Every structure is written in structure tokens, then in C-alpha cells.
PyMOL Python script that loads the backbone (N, CA, C, O; Angstrom):
from pymol import cmd

cmd.read_pdbstr("""\
ATOM      1  N   MET A   1     119.397 -83.694  38.059  1.00  0.00           N
ATOM      2  CA  MET A   1     118.082 -84.220  38.454  1.00  0.00           C
ATOM      3  C   MET A   1     117.187 -84.281  37.224  1.00  0.00           C
ATOM      4  O   MET A   1     117.015 -83.285  36.521  1.00  0.00           O
ATOM      5  N   GLN A   2     116.629 -85.439  36.974  1.00  0.00           N
ATOM      6  CA  GLN A   2     115.746 -85.655  35.837  1.00  0.00           C
ATOM      7  C   GLN A   2     114.294 -85.345  36.202  1.00  0.00           C
ATOM      8  O   GLN A   2     113.792 -85.811  37.224  1.00  0.00           O
ATOM      9  N   VAL A   3     113.637 -84.570  35.375  1.00  0.00           N
ATOM     10  CA  VAL A   3     112.223 -84.199  35.630  1.00  0.00           C
ATOM     11  C   VAL A   3     111.346 -84.895  34.593  1.00  0.00           C
ATOM     12  O   VAL A   3     111.593 -84.828  33.389  1.00  0.00           O
ATOM     13  N   ASP A   4     110.316 -85.563  35.105  1.00  0.00           N
ATOM     14  CA  ASP A   4     109.396 -86.265  34.233  1.00  0.00           C
ATOM     15  C   ASP A   4     108.406 -85.305  33.619  1.00  0.00           C
ATOM     16  O   ASP A   4     107.628 -84.690  34.348  1.00  0.00           O
ATOM     17  N   PRO A   5     108.404 -85.147  32.290  1.00  0.00           N
ATOM     18  CA  PRO A   5     107.459 -84.201  31.662  1.00  0.00           C
ATOM     19  C   PRO A   5     106.023 -84.570  31.855  1.00  0.00           C
ATOM     20  O   PRO A   5     105.173 -83.682  31.911  1.00  0.00           O
ATOM     21  N   GLY A   6     105.700 -85.863  31.961  1.00  0.00           N
ATOM     22  CA  GLY A   6     104.316 -86.271  32.216  1.00  0.00           C
ATOM     23  C   GLY A   6     103.829 -85.827  33.545  1.00  0.00           C
ATOM     24  O   GLY A   6     102.670 -85.437  33.684  1.00  0.00           O
ATOM     25  N   ALA A   7     104.704 -85.876  34.561  1.00  0.00           N
ATOM     26  CA  ALA A   7     104.346 -85.425  35.900  1.00  0.00           C
ATOM     27  C   ALA A   7     104.112 -83.945  35.924  1.00  0.00           C
ATOM     28  O   ALA A   7     103.198 -83.467  36.596  1.00  0.00           O
ATOM     29  N   LEU A   8     104.950 -83.188  35.176  1.00  0.00           N
ATOM     30  CA  LEU A   8     104.767 -81.731  35.121  1.00  0.00           C
ATOM     31  C   LEU A   8     103.436 -81.369  34.438  1.00  0.00           C
ATOM     32  O   LEU A   8     102.741 -80.449  34.869  1.00  0.00           O
ATOM     33  N   ARG A   9     103.092 -82.101  33.375  1.00  0.00           N
ATOM     34  CA  ARG A   9     101.819 -81.860  32.723  1.00  0.00           C
ATOM     35  C   ARG A   9     100.625 -82.173  33.639  1.00  0.00           C
ATOM     36  O   ARG A   9      99.619 -81.464  33.627  1.00  0.00           O
ATOM     37  N   ALA A  10     100.756 -83.231  34.419  1.00  0.00           N
ATOM     38  CA  ALA A  10      99.696 -83.598  35.340  1.00  0.00           C
ATOM     39  C   ALA A  10      99.509 -82.524  36.398  1.00  0.00           C
ATOM     40  O   ALA A  10      98.380 -82.166  36.730  1.00  0.00           O
ATOM     41  N   LYS A  11     100.601 -82.014  36.922  1.00  0.00           N
ATOM     42  CA  LYS A  11     100.540 -80.951  37.947  1.00  0.00           C
ATOM     43  C   LYS A  11      99.929 -79.687  37.334  1.00  0.00           C
ATOM     44  O   LYS A  11      99.104 -79.024  37.963  1.00  0.00           O
ATOM     45  N   PHE A  12     100.334 -79.360  36.114  1.00  0.00           N
ATOM     46  CA  PHE A  12      99.767 -78.186  35.455  1.00  0.00           C
ATOM     47  C   PHE A  12      98.273 -78.326  35.236  1.00  0.00           C
ATOM     48  O   PHE A  12      97.508 -77.389  35.464  1.00  0.00           O
ATOM     49  N   ARG A  13      97.861 -79.512  34.788  1.00  0.00           N
ATOM     50  CA  ARG A  13      96.445 -79.754  34.595  1.00  0.00           C
ATOM     51  C   ARG A  13      95.670 -79.682  35.915  1.00  0.00           C
ATOM     52  O   ARG A  13      94.552 -79.169  35.970  1.00  0.00           O
ATOM     53  N   GLY A  14      96.289 -80.206  36.970  1.00  0.00           N
ATOM     54  CA  GLY A  14      95.669 -80.117  38.268  1.00  0.00           C
ATOM     55  C   GLY A  14      95.468 -78.701  38.735  1.00  0.00           C
ATOM     56  O   GLY A  14      94.443 -78.369  39.332  1.00  0.00           O
ATOM     57  N   CYS A  15      96.479 -77.839  38.454  1.00  0.00           N
ATOM     58  CA  CYS A  15      96.355 -76.425  38.804  1.00  0.00           C
ATOM     59  C   CYS A  15      95.256 -75.764  37.983  1.00  0.00           C
ATOM     60  O   CYS A  15      94.475 -74.974  38.513  1.00  0.00           O
ATOM     61  N   LEU A  16      95.193 -76.083  36.691  1.00  0.00           N
ATOM     62  CA  LEU A  16      94.126 -75.513  35.867  1.00  0.00           C
ATOM     63  C   LEU A  16      92.737 -75.983  36.315  1.00  0.00           C
ATOM     64  O   LEU A  16      91.775 -75.215  36.285  1.00  0.00           O
ATOM     65  N   LEU A  17      92.642 -77.251  36.730  1.00  0.00           N
ATOM     66  CA  LEU A  17      91.356 -77.747  37.242  1.00  0.00           C
ATOM     67  C   LEU A  17      90.970 -77.001  38.511  1.00  0.00           C
ATOM     68  O   LEU A  17      89.806 -76.646  38.697  1.00  0.00           O
ATOM     69  N   GLY A  18      91.938 -76.765  39.380  1.00  0.00           N
ATOM     70  CA  GLY A  18      91.625 -76.007  40.589  1.00  0.00           C
ATOM     71  C   GLY A  18      91.165 -74.604  40.275  1.00  0.00           C
ATOM     72  O   GLY A  18      90.218 -74.118  40.893  1.00  0.00           O
ATOM     73  N   LEU A  19      91.801 -73.943  39.337  1.00  0.00           N
ATOM     74  CA  LEU A  19      91.398 -72.608  38.921  1.00  0.00           C
ATOM     75  C   LEU A  19      89.975 -72.640  38.351  1.00  0.00           C
ATOM     76  O   LEU A  19      89.144 -71.790  38.674  1.00  0.00           O
ATOM     77  N   ALA A  20      89.715 -73.627  37.504  1.00  0.00           N
ATOM     78  CA  ALA A  20      88.373 -73.726  36.912  1.00  0.00           C
ATOM     79  C   ALA A  20      87.299 -73.978  37.950  1.00  0.00           C
ATOM     80  O   ALA A  20      86.210 -73.412  37.855  1.00  0.00           O
ATOM     81  N   LEU A  21      87.575 -74.805  38.930  1.00  0.00           N
ATOM     82  CA  LEU A  21      86.629 -75.074  40.008  1.00  0.00           C
ATOM     83  C   LEU A  21      86.386 -73.797  40.855  1.00  0.00           C
ATOM     84  O   LEU A  21      85.262 -73.512  41.268  1.00  0.00           O
ATOM     85  N   GLY A  22      87.459 -73.057  41.090  1.00  0.00           N
ATOM     86  CA  GLY A  22      87.316 -71.817  41.820  1.00  0.00           C
ATOM     87  C   GLY A  22      86.469 -70.769  41.087  1.00  0.00           C
ATOM     88  O   GLY A  22      85.646 -70.076  41.685  1.00  0.00           O
ATOM     89  N   LEU A  23      86.701 -70.678  39.766  1.00  0.00           N
ATOM     90  CA  LEU A  23      85.916 -69.745  38.958  1.00  0.00           C
ATOM     91  C   LEU A  23      84.448 -70.205  38.925  1.00  0.00           C
ATOM     92  O   LEU A  23      83.538 -69.377  38.953  1.00  0.00           O
ATOM     93  N   ASP A  24      84.226 -71.512  38.866  1.00  0.00           N
ATOM     94  CA  ASP A  24      82.851 -72.053  38.880  1.00  0.00           C
ATOM     95  C   ASP A  24      82.147 -71.678  40.199  1.00  0.00           C
ATOM     96  O   ASP A  24      80.977 -71.294  40.201  1.00  0.00           O
ATOM     97  N   ALA A  25      82.874 -71.797  41.305  1.00  0.00           N
ATOM     98  CA  ALA A  25      82.286 -71.437  42.597  1.00  0.00           C
ATOM     99  C   ALA A  25      82.012 -69.950  42.649  1.00  0.00           C
ATOM    100  O   ALA A  25      80.999 -69.539  43.214  1.00  0.00           O
ATOM    101  N   LEU A  26      82.866 -69.138  42.088  1.00  0.00           N
ATOM    102  CA  LEU A  26      82.636 -67.692  42.056  1.00  0.00           C
ATOM    103  C   LEU A  26      81.392 -67.364  41.245  1.00  0.00           C
ATOM    104  O   LEU A  26      80.563 -66.557  41.665  1.00  0.00           O
ATOM    105  N   ALA A  27      81.266 -67.989  40.087  1.00  0.00           N
ATOM    106  CA  ALA A  27      80.096 -67.748  39.235  1.00  0.00           C
ATOM    107  C   ALA A  27      78.831 -68.218  39.939  1.00  0.00           C
ATOM    108  O   ALA A  27      77.807 -67.538  39.860  1.00  0.00           O
ATOM    109  N   ALA A  28      78.864 -69.323  40.603  1.00  0.00           N
ATOM    110  CA  ALA A  28      77.697 -69.818  41.349  1.00  0.00           C
ATOM    111  C   ALA A  28      77.307 -68.837  42.453  1.00  0.00           C
ATOM    112  O   ALA A  28      76.127 -68.555  42.665  1.00  0.00           O
ATOM    113  N   GLY A  29      78.321 -68.324  43.150  1.00  0.00           N
ATOM    114  CA  GLY A  29      78.025 -67.352  44.206  1.00  0.00           C
ATOM    115  C   GLY A  29      77.418 -66.078  43.655  1.00  0.00           C
ATOM    116  O   GLY A  29      76.482 -65.538  44.245  1.00  0.00           O
ATOM    117  N   LEU A  30      77.935 -65.579  42.525  1.00  0.00           N
ATOM    118  CA  LEU A  30      77.365 -64.409  41.910  1.00  0.00           C
ATOM    119  C   LEU A  30      75.941 -64.661  41.477  1.00  0.00           C
ATOM    120  O   LEU A  30      75.072 -63.806  41.653  1.00  0.00           O
ATOM    121  N   GLY A  31      75.694 -65.833  40.909  1.00  0.00           N
ATOM    122  CA  GLY A  31      74.346 -66.142  40.446  1.00  0.00           C
ATOM    123  C   GLY A  31      73.366 -66.208  41.638  1.00  0.00           C
ATOM    124  O   GLY A  31      72.253 -65.684  41.576  1.00  0.00           O
ATOM    125  N   ILE A  32      73.807 -66.855  42.703  1.00  0.00           N
ATOM    126  CA  ILE A  32      72.950 -66.955  43.855  1.00  0.00           C
ATOM    127  C   ILE A  32      72.645 -65.574  44.436  1.00  0.00           C
ATOM    128  O   ILE A  32      71.509 -65.282  44.809  1.00  0.00           O
ATOM    129  N   GLY A  33      73.672 -64.734  44.507  1.00  0.00           N
ATOM    130  CA  GLY A  33      73.476 -63.373  44.982  1.00  0.00           C
ATOM    131  C   GLY A  33      72.538 -62.560  44.135  1.00  0.00           C
ATOM    132  O   GLY A  33      71.686 -61.836  44.651  1.00  0.00           O
ATOM    133  N   MET A  34      72.692 -62.678  42.807  1.00  0.00           N
ATOM    134  CA  MET A  34      71.851 -61.901  41.898  1.00  0.00           C
ATOM    135  C   MET A  34      70.409 -62.381  41.880  1.00  0.00           C
ATOM    136  O   MET A  34      69.502 -61.605  41.582  1.00  0.00           O
ATOM    137  N   MET A  35      70.188 -63.647  42.194  1.00  0.00           N
ATOM    138  CA  MET A  35      68.825 -64.186  42.217  1.00  0.00           C
ATOM    139  C   MET A  35      68.130 -63.930  43.541  1.00  0.00           C
ATOM    140  O   MET A  35      66.951 -64.245  43.704  1.00  0.00           O
ATOM    141  N   GLY A  36      68.874 -63.350  44.501  1.00  0.00           N
ATOM    142  CA  GLY A  36      68.214 -62.958  45.742  1.00  0.00           C
ATOM    143  C   GLY A  36      68.037 -64.040  46.784  1.00  0.00           C
ATOM    144  O   GLY A  36      67.205 -63.913  47.683  1.00  0.00           O
ATOM    145  N   PHE A  37      68.818 -65.112  46.671  1.00  0.00           N
ATOM    146  CA  PHE A  37      68.748 -66.150  47.685  1.00  0.00           C
ATOM    147  C   PHE A  37      69.243 -65.635  49.035  1.00  0.00           C
ATOM    148  O   PHE A  37      70.098 -64.750  49.077  1.00  0.00           O
ATOM    149  N   PRO A  38      68.723 -66.172  50.133  1.00  0.00           N
ATOM    150  CA  PRO A  38      69.184 -65.693  51.451  1.00  0.00           C
ATOM    151  C   PRO A  38      70.630 -66.121  51.744  1.00  0.00           C
ATOM    152  O   PRO A  38      71.133 -67.052  51.116  1.00  0.00           O
ATOM    153  N   MET A  39      71.280 -65.469  52.664  1.00  0.00           N
ATOM    154  CA  MET A  39      72.662 -65.760  53.004  1.00  0.00           C
ATOM    155  C   MET A  39      72.794 -67.141  53.649  1.00  0.00           C
ATOM    156  O   MET A  39      73.892 -67.696  53.672  1.00  0.00           O
ATOM    157  N   GLU A  40      71.712 -67.705  54.169  1.00  0.00           N
ATOM    158  CA  GLU A  40      71.753 -69.020  54.811  1.00  0.00           C
ATOM    159  C   GLU A  40      72.070 -70.143  53.816  1.00  0.00           C
ATOM    160  O   GLU A  40      72.410 -71.247  54.241  1.00  0.00           O
ATOM    161  N   ILE A  41      71.971 -69.901  52.542  1.00  0.00           N
ATOM    162  CA  ILE A  41      72.253 -70.930  51.516  1.00  0.00           C
ATOM    163  C   ILE A  41      73.735 -71.152  51.362  1.00  0.00           C
ATOM    164  O   ILE A  41      74.148 -72.199  50.862  1.00  0.00           O
ATOM    165  N   ILE A  42      74.561 -70.188  51.780  1.00  0.00           N
ATOM    166  CA  ILE A  42      76.005 -70.281  51.599  1.00  0.00           C
ATOM    167  C   ILE A  42      76.627 -71.498  52.293  1.00  0.00           C
ATOM    168  O   ILE A  42      77.437 -72.173  51.658  1.00  0.00           O
ATOM    169  N   PRO A  43      76.304 -71.829  53.561  1.00  0.00           N
ATOM    170  CA  PRO A  43      76.888 -73.035  54.126  1.00  0.00           C
ATOM    171  C   PRO A  43      76.497 -74.323  53.414  1.00  0.00           C
ATOM    172  O   PRO A  43      77.272 -75.277  53.341  1.00  0.00           O
ATOM    173  N   THR A  44      75.268 -74.325  52.887  1.00  0.00           N
ATOM    174  CA  THR A  44      74.849 -75.534  52.144  1.00  0.00           C
ATOM    175  C   THR A  44      75.692 -75.734  50.907  1.00  0.00           C
ATOM    176  O   THR A  44      76.153 -76.838  50.616  1.00  0.00           O
ATOM    177  N   VAL A  45      75.887 -74.644  50.184  1.00  0.00           N
ATOM    178  CA  VAL A  45      76.727 -74.738  48.965  1.00  0.00           C
ATOM    179  C   VAL A  45      78.174 -75.024  49.309  1.00  0.00           C
ATOM    180  O   VAL A  45      78.851 -75.772  48.605  1.00  0.00           O
ATOM    181  N   ALA A  46      78.658 -74.414  50.420  1.00  0.00           N
ATOM    182  CA  ALA A  46      80.033 -74.611  50.818  1.00  0.00           C
ATOM    183  C   ALA A  46      80.291 -76.060  51.229  1.00  0.00           C
ATOM    184  O   ALA A  46      81.404 -76.555  51.048  1.00  0.00           O
ATOM    185  N   LEU A  47      79.309 -76.736  51.767  1.00  0.00           N
ATOM    186  CA  LEU A  47      79.458 -78.144  52.165  1.00  0.00           C
ATOM    187  C   LEU A  47      79.236 -79.085  50.972  1.00  0.00           C
ATOM    188  O   LEU A  47      79.916 -80.105  50.854  1.00  0.00           O
ATOM    189  N   ALA A  48      78.302 -78.750  50.101  1.00  0.00           N
ATOM    190  CA  ALA A  48      77.962 -79.611  48.983  1.00  0.00           C
ATOM    191  C   ALA A  48      79.081 -79.674  47.936  1.00  0.00           C
ATOM    192  O   ALA A  48      79.326 -80.730  47.354  1.00  0.00           O
ATOM    193  N   SER A  49      79.745 -78.569  47.702  1.00  0.00           N
ATOM    194  CA  SER A  49      80.750 -78.523  46.644  1.00  0.00           C
ATOM    195  C   SER A  49      81.916 -79.503  46.885  1.00  0.00           C
ATOM    196  O   SER A  49      82.205 -80.310  46.001  1.00  0.00           O
ATOM    197  N   PRO A  50      82.592 -79.464  48.042  1.00  0.00           N
ATOM    198  CA  PRO A  50      83.680 -80.449  48.213  1.00  0.00           C
ATOM    199  C   PRO A  50      83.194 -81.895  48.290  1.00  0.00           C
ATOM    200  O   PRO A  50      83.899 -82.814  47.872  1.00  0.00           O
ATOM    201  N   LEU A  51      81.973 -82.096  48.830  1.00  0.00           N
ATOM    202  CA  LEU A  51      81.465 -83.478  48.950  1.00  0.00           C
ATOM    203  C   LEU A  51      81.228 -84.031  47.549  1.00  0.00           C
ATOM    204  O   LEU A  51      81.610 -85.165  47.259  1.00  0.00           O
ATOM    205  N   LEU A  52      80.601 -83.240  46.678  1.00  0.00           N
ATOM    206  CA  LEU A  52      80.340 -83.698  45.313  1.00  0.00           C
ATOM    207  C   LEU A  52      81.662 -83.863  44.526  1.00  0.00           C
ATOM    208  O   LEU A  52      81.789 -84.776  43.710  1.00  0.00           O
ATOM    209  N   LEU A  53      82.612 -83.000  44.771  1.00  0.00           N
ATOM    210  CA  LEU A  53      83.917 -83.150  44.126  1.00  0.00           C
ATOM    211  C   LEU A  53      84.617 -84.409  44.549  1.00  0.00           C
ATOM    212  O   LEU A  53      85.208 -85.107  43.725  1.00  0.00           O
ATOM    213  N   ALA A  54      84.556 -84.715  45.865  1.00  0.00           N
ATOM    214  CA  ALA A  54      85.172 -85.959  46.358  1.00  0.00           C
ATOM    215  C   ALA A  54      84.453 -87.169  45.794  1.00  0.00           C
ATOM    216  O   ALA A  54      85.102 -88.147  45.420  1.00  0.00           O
ATOM    217  N   ALA A  55      83.132 -87.129  45.724  1.00  0.00           N
ATOM    218  CA  ALA A  55      82.374 -88.253  45.185  1.00  0.00           C
ATOM    219  C   ALA A  55      82.706 -88.468  43.700  1.00  0.00           C
ATOM    220  O   ALA A  55      82.880 -89.602  43.255  1.00  0.00           O
ATOM    221  N   GLY A  56      82.791 -87.367  42.942  1.00  0.00           N
ATOM    222  CA  GLY A  56      83.146 -87.495  41.537  1.00  0.00           C
ATOM    223  C   GLY A  56      84.545 -88.049  41.332  1.00  0.00           C
ATOM    224  O   GLY A  56      84.771 -88.837  40.414  1.00  0.00           O
ATOM    225  N   THR A  57      85.487 -87.645  42.179  1.00  0.00           N
ATOM    226  CA  THR A  57      86.842 -88.133  42.074  1.00  0.00           C
ATOM    227  C   THR A  57      86.898 -89.610  42.416  1.00  0.00           C
ATOM    228  O   THR A  57      87.622 -90.363  41.764  1.00  0.00           O
ATOM    229  N   ALA A  58      86.160 -90.040  43.415  1.00  0.00           N
ATOM    230  CA  ALA A  58      86.167 -91.447  43.808  1.00  0.00           C
ATOM    231  C   ALA A  58      85.556 -92.299  42.686  1.00  0.00           C
ATOM    232  O   ALA A  58      86.094 -93.358  42.362  1.00  0.00           O
ATOM    233  N   VAL A  59      84.448 -91.857  42.092  1.00  0.00           N
ATOM    234  CA  VAL A  59      83.835 -92.598  41.031  1.00  0.00           C
ATOM    235  C   VAL A  59      84.764 -92.620  39.798  1.00  0.00           C
ATOM    236  O   VAL A  59      84.904 -93.647  39.133  1.00  0.00           O
ATOM    237  N   GLY A  60      85.383 -91.485  39.513  1.00  0.00           N
ATOM    238  CA  GLY A  60      86.300 -91.404  38.368  1.00  0.00           C
ATOM    239  C   GLY A  60      87.502 -92.343  38.501  1.00  0.00           C
ATOM    240  O   GLY A  60      87.948 -92.915  37.506  1.00  0.00           O
ATOM    241  N   GLN A  61      88.025 -92.506  39.708  1.00  0.00           N
ATOM    242  CA  GLN A  61      89.155 -93.408  39.950  1.00  0.00           C
ATOM    243  C   GLN A  61      88.755 -94.863  39.800  1.00  0.00           C
ATOM    244  O   GLN A  61      89.581 -95.698  39.431  1.00  0.00           O
ATOM    245  N   ARG A  62      87.490 -95.180  40.084  1.00  0.00           N
ATOM    246  CA  ARG A  62      87.062 -96.599  39.992  1.00  0.00           C
ATOM    247  C   ARG A  62      86.747 -97.021  38.581  1.00  0.00           C
ATOM    248  O   ARG A  62      86.821 -98.210  38.272  1.00  0.00           O
ATOM    249  N   ILE A  63      86.388 -96.069  37.690  1.00  0.00           N
ATOM    250  CA  ILE A  63      85.991 -96.460  36.367  1.00  0.00           C
ATOM    251  C   ILE A  63      87.089 -96.222  35.337  1.00  0.00           C
ATOM    252  O   ILE A  63      86.814 -96.255  34.138  1.00  0.00           O
ATOM    253  N   THR A  64      88.298 -95.989  35.761  1.00  0.00           N
ATOM    254  CA  THR A  64      89.374 -95.652  34.830  1.00  0.00           C
ATOM    255  C   THR A  64      89.691 -96.819  33.874  1.00  0.00           C
ATOM    256  O   THR A  64      90.195 -96.558  32.781  1.00  0.00           O
ATOM    257  N   SER A  65      89.435 -98.033  34.208  1.00  0.00           N
ATOM    258  CA  SER A  65      89.790 -99.123  33.336  1.00  0.00           C
ATOM    259  C   SER A  65      88.568 -99.678  32.564  1.00  0.00           C
ATOM    260  O   SER A  65      88.705-100.617  31.779  1.00  0.00           O
ATOM    261  N   ASP A  66      87.426 -99.113  32.783  1.00  0.00           N
ATOM    262  CA  ASP A  66      86.213 -99.606  32.149  1.00  0.00           C
ATOM    263  C   ASP A  66      85.961 -98.934  30.804  1.00  0.00           C
ATOM    264  O   ASP A  66      86.752 -98.105  30.354  1.00  0.00           O
ATOM    265  N   TRP A  67      84.854 -99.300  30.172  1.00  0.00           N
ATOM    266  CA  TRP A  67      84.446 -98.733  28.907  1.00  0.00           C
ATOM    267  C   TRP A  67      84.332 -97.204  28.966  1.00  0.00           C
ATOM    268  O   TRP A  67      84.693 -96.504  28.020  1.00  0.00           O
ATOM    269  N   LEU A  68      83.827 -96.709  30.086  1.00  0.00           N
ATOM    270  CA  LEU A  68      83.568 -95.275  30.206  1.00  0.00           C
ATOM    271  C   LEU A  68      84.849 -94.466  30.117  1.00  0.00           C
ATOM    272  O   LEU A  68      84.833 -93.338  29.624  1.00  0.00           O
ATOM    273  N   SER A  69      85.983 -95.035  30.595  1.00  0.00           N
ATOM    274  CA  SER A  69      87.195 -94.288  30.496  1.00  0.00           C
ATOM    275  C   SER A  69      87.706 -94.199  29.076  1.00  0.00           C
ATOM    276  O   SER A  69      88.395 -93.242  28.722  1.00  0.00           O
ATOM    277  N   ARG A  70      87.377 -95.182  28.258  1.00  0.00           N
ATOM    278  CA  ARG A  70      87.807 -95.136  26.850  1.00  0.00           C
ATOM    279  C   ARG A  70      86.833 -94.358  25.969  1.00  0.00           C
ATOM    280  O   ARG A  70      87.249 -93.661  25.044  1.00  0.00           O
ATOM    281  N   LYS A  71      85.559 -94.474  26.252  1.00  0.00           N
ATOM    282  CA  LYS A  71      84.543 -93.797  25.417  1.00  0.00           C
ATOM    283  C   LYS A  71      83.836 -92.703  26.148  1.00  0.00           C
ATOM    284  O   LYS A  71      82.885 -92.130  25.616  1.00  0.00           O
ATOM    285  N   GLY A  72      84.256 -92.387  27.340  1.00  0.00           N
ATOM    286  CA  GLY A  72      83.530 -91.456  28.170  1.00  0.00           C
ATOM    287  C   GLY A  72      83.583 -90.016  27.708  1.00  0.00           C
ATOM    288  O   GLY A  72      82.813 -89.192  28.203  1.00  0.00           O
ATOM    289  N   PHE A  73      84.467 -89.682  26.774  1.00  0.00           N
ATOM    290  CA  PHE A  73      84.561 -88.320  26.309  1.00  0.00           C
ATOM    291  C   PHE A  73      83.214 -87.913  25.631  1.00  0.00           C
ATOM    292  O   PHE A  73      82.935 -86.719  25.532  1.00  0.00           O
ATOM    293  N   ALA A  74      82.428 -88.819  25.193  1.00  0.00           N
ATOM    294  CA  ALA A  74      81.184 -88.493  24.483  1.00  0.00           C
ATOM    295  C   ALA A  74      80.024 -88.327  25.447  1.00  0.00           C
ATOM    296  O   ALA A  74      78.991 -87.787  25.053  1.00  0.00           O
ATOM    297  N   VAL A  75      80.146 -88.765  26.689  1.00  0.00           N
ATOM    298  CA  VAL A  75      79.014 -88.737  27.607  1.00  0.00           C
ATOM    299  C   VAL A  75      78.535 -87.320  27.941  1.00  0.00           C
ATOM    300  O   VAL A  75      77.321 -87.116  27.924  1.00  0.00           O
ATOM    301  N   PRO A  76      79.368 -86.331  28.240  1.00  0.00           N
ATOM    302  CA  PRO A  76      78.841 -84.980  28.498  1.00  0.00           C
ATOM    303  C   PRO A  76      78.068 -84.431  27.294  1.00  0.00           C
ATOM    304  O   PRO A  76      77.029 -83.795  27.472  1.00  0.00           O
ATOM    305  N   GLY A  77      78.553 -84.663  26.090  1.00  0.00           N
ATOM    306  CA  GLY A  77      77.837 -84.171  24.911  1.00  0.00           C
ATOM    307  C   GLY A  77      76.498 -84.833  24.769  1.00  0.00           C
ATOM    308  O   GLY A  77      75.510 -84.180  24.434  1.00  0.00           O
ATOM    309  N   LEU A  78      76.450 -86.140  25.021  1.00  0.00           N
ATOM    310  CA  LEU A  78      75.181 -86.868  24.925  1.00  0.00           C
ATOM    311  C   LEU A  78      74.188 -86.383  25.979  1.00  0.00           C
ATOM    312  O   LEU A  78      72.988 -86.297  25.715  1.00  0.00           O
ATOM    313  N   ILE A  79      74.685 -86.070  27.159  1.00  0.00           N
ATOM    314  CA  ILE A  79      73.777 -85.540  28.214  1.00  0.00           C
ATOM    315  C   ILE A  79      73.207 -84.211  27.806  1.00  0.00           C
ATOM    316  O   ILE A  79      72.010 -83.973  27.969  1.00  0.00           O
ATOM    317  N   ILE A  80      74.066 -83.309  27.261  1.00  0.00           N
ATOM    318  CA  ILE A  80      73.603 -81.984  26.856  1.00  0.00           C
ATOM    319  C   ILE A  80      72.593 -82.096  25.716  1.00  0.00           C
ATOM    320  O   ILE A  80      71.586 -81.390  25.704  1.00  0.00           O
ATOM    321  N   CYS A  81      72.863 -82.981  24.762  1.00  0.00           N
ATOM    322  CA  CYS A  81      71.920 -83.183  23.618  1.00  0.00           C
ATOM    323  C   CYS A  81      70.601 -83.736  24.126  1.00  0.00           C
ATOM    324  O   CYS A  81      69.537 -83.337  23.652  1.00  0.00           O
ATOM    325  N   THR A  82      70.656 -84.654  25.087  1.00  0.00           N
ATOM    326  CA  THR A  82      69.427 -85.228  25.644  1.00  0.00           C
ATOM    327  C   THR A  82      68.617 -84.155  26.365  1.00  0.00           C
ATOM    328  O   THR A  82      67.400 -84.089  26.195  1.00  0.00           O
ATOM    329  N   ILE A  83      69.259 -83.327  27.154  1.00  0.00           N
ATOM    330  CA  ILE A  83      68.552 -82.237  27.839  1.00  0.00           C
ATOM    331  C   ILE A  83      67.905 -81.286  26.830  1.00  0.00           C
ATOM    332  O   ILE A  83      66.758 -80.868  26.983  1.00  0.00           O
ATOM    333  N   ALA A  84      68.693 -80.958  25.783  1.00  0.00           N
ATOM    334  CA  ALA A  84      68.141 -80.042  24.765  1.00  0.00           C
ATOM    335  C   ALA A  84      66.933 -80.630  24.071  1.00  0.00           C
ATOM    336  O   ALA A  84      65.948 -79.930  23.835  1.00  0.00           O
ATOM    337  N   LEU A  85      66.996 -81.922  23.739  1.00  0.00           N
ATOM    338  CA  LEU A  85      65.854 -82.567  23.091  1.00  0.00           C
ATOM    339  C   LEU A  85      64.668 -82.621  24.018  1.00  0.00           C
ATOM    340  O   LEU A  85      63.540 -82.401  23.575  1.00  0.00           O
ATOM    341  N   LEU A  86      64.881 -82.909  25.310  1.00  0.00           N
ATOM    342  CA  LEU A  86      63.789 -82.938  26.242  1.00  0.00           C
ATOM    343  C   LEU A  86      63.118 -81.567  26.409  1.00  0.00           C
ATOM    344  O   LEU A  86      61.897 -81.462  26.522  1.00  0.00           O
ATOM    345  N   LYS A  87      63.950 -80.531  26.421  1.00  0.00           N
ATOM    346  CA  LYS A  87      63.385 -79.164  26.547  1.00  0.00           C
ATOM    347  C   LYS A  87      62.629 -78.788  25.257  1.00  0.00           C
ATOM    348  O   LYS A  87      61.601 -78.114  25.314  1.00  0.00           O
ATOM    349  N   ARG A  88      63.126 -79.213  24.139  1.00  0.00           N
ATOM    350  CA  ARG A  88      62.496 -78.868  22.870  1.00  0.00           C
ATOM    351  C   ARG A  88      61.130 -79.536  22.713  1.00  0.00           C
ATOM    352  O   ARG A  88      60.221 -78.963  22.112  1.00  0.00           O
ATOM    353  N   THR A  89      60.992 -80.704  23.233  1.00  0.00           N
ATOM    354  CA  THR A  89      59.731 -81.433  23.078  1.00  0.00           C
ATOM    355  C   THR A  89      58.638 -81.015  24.088  1.00  0.00           C
ATOM    356  O   THR A  89      57.492 -81.456  23.993  1.00  0.00           O
ATOM    357  N   ARG A  90      59.011 -80.174  25.034  1.00  0.00           N
ATOM    358  CA  ARG A  90      58.005 -79.694  25.986  1.00  0.00           C
ATOM    359  C   ARG A  90      57.208 -78.561  25.468  1.00  0.00           C
ATOM    360  O   ARG A  90      56.327 -78.058  26.164  1.00  0.00           O
TER     361      ARG A  90
END
""", "prot")
cmd.dss("prot")
cmd.show_as("cartoon", "prot")
cmd.util.cbc("prot")
cmd.orient("prot")
């Protein structure tokens, strides 16, 4: 039986992404708890997280052939730099 190495890498990356999202949710929960938010916020976060993940996945699948998929690696850095500049000017 022949195994496609590209498929194995994709599955491994998918597992790592799932782990990263789980750790992100854990960190968000710890932050919310430490800031003293009420327990009623948990259902809101629990519903928003998968909805935003599904929306991001849908948008990502639609733009895979556009400019953003080729040059998109720079977008997160530009957003962070823009936020930093906006905070610095205040």
C-alpha cells in the first residue's frame, strides 16, 4: 500500500492546528476566569468559537486562488504593525 507523504503532512498539520486551537481556548478560559467575568459568559464563548472558526475556514477556502493566498503571509504582520502604530500615536 502506497502512502502519500503530502497527505500525511496535511493530517499532521491538521492535528497541530487542533492542538493550537484547544490551547488557545484554554488560555482564553483562564484569562476570563482571572479577570472575574461571570460564568454566564461561557456559553457565549463556546458558541462564538466554532462559528468564527467555520467562517474563517469558509473564507479561506474561497480565497485560495486569489492574490491573498499568494501574498497573504504578510497580512498578519501588517495588522500587528498597524495596531502597534495606532496605539503608539494615542
